[in-house]
C-alpha positions as CSV (number, residue, x, y, z in Angstrom):
1,M,91.2,86.0,75.2
2,L,91.1,89.4,77.0
3,D,91.3,92.6,75.2
4,L,92.7,95.9,76.3
5,A,89.3,97.5,76.8
6,E,88.2,94.7,79.2
7,V,91.3,95.1,81.2
8,K,91.0,98.8,81.5
9,E,87.4,98.4,82.6
10,Y,88.4,95.8,85.2
11,L,91.1,98.1,86.5
12,R,88.8,101.1,86.3
13,L,91.3,103.1,84.2
14,D,90.3,105.9,81.9
15,D,91.0,106.1,78.2
16,D,94.6,107.4,78.8
17,N,96.8,105.4,76.5
18,S,100.0,105.9,78.5
19,E,100.1,102.4,80.0
20,D,98.6,100.4,77.1
21,G,102.0,98.8,76.4
22,Y,102.3,97.6,80.0
23,L,98.7,96.4,80.1
24,N,99.3,94.4,76.9
25,V,102.3,92.8,78.5
26,L,100.2,91.9,81.5
27,I,97.6,90.3,79.3
28,L,100.2,88.0,77.8
29,L,101.7,87.3,81.2
30,S,98.4,86.3,82.7
31,S,97.7,84.0,79.8
32,E,101.1,82.4,80.1
33,M,100.7,82.0,83.8
34,C,97.3,80.3,83.5
35,Q,98.5,78.0,80.8
36,N,101.6,77.0,82.8
37,Y,99.5,76.3,85.9
38,M,96.8,74.4,84.0
39,R,99.4,72.6,81.9
40,A,97.2,73.2,78.9
41,E,96.6,75.7,76.2
42,L,93.8,78.2,76.8
43,P,90.6,77.4,74.9
44,E,89.3,79.9,72.3
45,E,86.2,80.4,74.5
46,C,87.5,80.5,78.0
47,P,85.2,79.7,80.9
48,E,84.5,82.7,83.1
49,S,86.6,81.3,86.0
50,I,89.7,81.3,83.7
51,R,89.0,84.9,82.5
52,Q,88.6,86.0,86.1
53,A,91.9,84.4,87.1
54,C,93.6,86.3,84.3
55,L,92.0,89.6,85.4
56,I,93.1,89.0,89.0
57,I,96.7,88.3,87.8
58,I,96.7,91.5,85.8
59,G,95.3,93.5,88.7
60,H,97.9,92.0,91.0
61,F,100.9,92.9,88.8
62,Y,99.4,96.3,88.0
63,E,99.2,97.1,91.7
64,N,102.4,95.3,92.7
65,R,104.9,96.2,90.1
66,D,107.9,95.3,92.2
67,G,106.7,91.6,92.2
68,N,107.3,91.1,95.9
69,A,103.7,90.2,96.8
70,P,102.5,86.6,96.3
71,I,99.9,85.7,93.7
72,P,96.5,85.7,95.3
73,Q,95.4,82.1,96.2
74,V,92.0,82.6,94.5
75,V,93.8,82.4,91.2
76,Y,94.8,78.9,91.8
77,R,91.4,78.0,93.1
78,L,89.8,79.3,90.0
79,L,92.2,77.3,87.8
80,D,92.3,74.0,89.7
81,P,89.3,72.4,87.9
82,Y,91.1,72.8,84.6
83,R,94.6,71.7,85.7
84,Q,95.8,68.6,83.8
85,E,98.3,66.0,85.1
86,G,100.9,66.7,82.4
87,F,101.5,69.3,79.7
């Protein structure tokens, strides 16, 4: 869905590879969080709103590594139209 280059561009990071491992974990985390909230698998071609929700999640956890800040509400607003009743 998202690749490392897209995430680095979104976060405005240079080509330094020192955090690539962490960014790859955040890519997986954002996908899992979106799937869990939507109660559905992510489609091969995701709508832009789902992609943006994933990027916001990645940015959130990149900036708040301690995990104490709540997920921005805009994430849920972007995903609400795709949320299913059951998994």
